[in-house]
N, C-alpha and C positions, 0 to 999 in steps of 0.2 A: 340849832344848828340846821343847814342846808347841801346836802350831800349831791353833787355833779359829777357824775360816772364824767372816762374820760375817754379818748379814743384809745389808749394803755390801760390793759385788764388789771383790774389791779389799785391801777387808777384816781385820787379823785380833785379833786379845785372843792373847799368847802366856804361858805355865809354863813359866819355868824346874824347872830338873832337878836342882837343888839336892845335891852330896851330902859326911853329912857326919858328922861325928864330932868329938872329944874335943877340939879345938884347936877350932871354928863351923863357914864351914860354902865349899862350893867353889864356882861354877856361871858354865856359863857360858853368856854373853848378846850372842853373832855369833857364827854360822860362817857362811863364803860358801857353804856346801859345802849349808846344809841352812836355808839362803836361798834360794839358789834354788829347793828343792822345791816353793814359795811365786810360782813364778817373775820373782824378786827381782833384779832383775843391774846396776840400776851400784851408784858405788861412796859411805858414806855421806863427803861433805869437808869437814865441820862439825859439832866437839859443842858448847854451850850444857850449863850448871847455871842451872836457879835457887832460886832463894830466897822464899817468902814468907811476912814475918810471923804474922801473924795469922788465921787458922778463921775465915773463912771470905772469904775473900781471893778476885776474878775474877780469870780474865787468860784476855783474849779475847774475838772467838771472829779468828782470825788464819788464814791463809792468803797466797801470798806469788800472782805473774802470773804467766801463760809470756809469759817464754821462761825465767826464773827462777822455773816452779811444783817445788816439792820431794817426794819420802814422807820422814816424819814413822818416829819410833826413837822413842819415848817411856818413859821406868818413872821410877816413882815414888822412888827411895831413904833417907827423910828423916820420916813423917810417914802421912799418906795425905789420894787428891786424891777426886776424880767428874772423871772424862775424859768430855770429851764430843766428837766426831770426827758433823761438819756434809757431807754429801753434796753435792757442788756444781757439777758433770758437769753438764750439760741435755742431750747426752743418753746420760742413765744412767739403770737400771731405780724406780732406788732414790734420782734425783733430792732437794733438799732433804729425806729422809727424819737422823735423828742419830743416834746410835749413844750409851747416857754407862753409861760404866763405872769401878769402881776400884779406884786402883791405890796400890798403898802399900809399908811396907819386909819389912810381911809377908806378904802374900801375894806380892809379886813382880812381879808379872806385865809386861806391857808391853804398845804396842797401838806396829802398822804399823798407822801413815796416809798413804796412796798419794799421790799428785800430784790435783786438783782439790779435792781437801777443806780447810777451819776446820773448827776447833783451840779448842781453850780451854778448862779448868780451873778446881775450884771447891775452898779447900783446906779441909778437914773439921774441923781443928783445923792448931794453932797450929805453928809452923818446921815449915815442907811447905817437898822439895828435890829437883828434879826435872831427868834427865839427856834430855837433844836429842840424837842427832841427828841429820843433815839431811843432802840430796841433791844440793843444792844451797845452793852461797855466798848469804850473806843481800844484797841491792840493795834498801835503801833506796827504790827509785825502784818498784820493783814488791807491797809490800808493800799489801796488804787485809786485809779486815774485818770484819765481817757483825753486830752490835750481837749481844749474849749474848739479850738478852728481846725476840727480837722475833717478835712475831707468828705469823709463816708457820713460823715452822720448834716456838715452841710447846715449848724444854729444860722437866723438868720440870724442877730448882737446888736443890741438898737442906735448901739453905739460904735466909736470910738475905739479898746483899748487905752483909760488911761495911767491902771495900777494894778501890775500882776506876779504876785510873784515866781521868784525863780525858780522854785521846783511847779506849782503849776503851768509857767511857761516854756515847761521838762518838758510832762507830761507826755509817756509814751501816745503814740498813737494810733485806732482801736488799731490793725497792719499790727506791731507787736510787739502792745496788753495779752490778744488772747493770742500769740506765738503760739504755730501749730496744728488753731485753729480752724479748721473754713471754715470764713466770716460772708 
């Protein structure tokens, strides 16, 4: 695996190094020793798999609040998505900044999302599937989110939104999500 630091401290884009032959390929997607080189020392306790039917589907921007904050490792295994992470750590020099990266079955990239980040994605084609690894169990009372089109973040989603859940469409703006905290 090749770890690429991003402009957001603690966030990485990870390229796999597949071994290919006449049978196909083999690639390592996690190695405790290799992840330790970027400071990862938590256990992944939950794996999730999502499928989105339609191109333009948008999911997010989601996070879990402390004490259930989580690190996520995300990979697209079918199709392609525009994946976005937003730094919500108030003390961070990149607070409210975001990056977007294409994850696809072809490029086999992964994104490592530190605690304190919101995450979302938009499908770039029909029938996309993602695998998520989480370092915390899902805690319904601790889930949070920020609206995908919040003007404070200004994410340039590549497509018009074709499908979005009512919950995601109605997530709070940053000013409401962090009421009482100076942004």
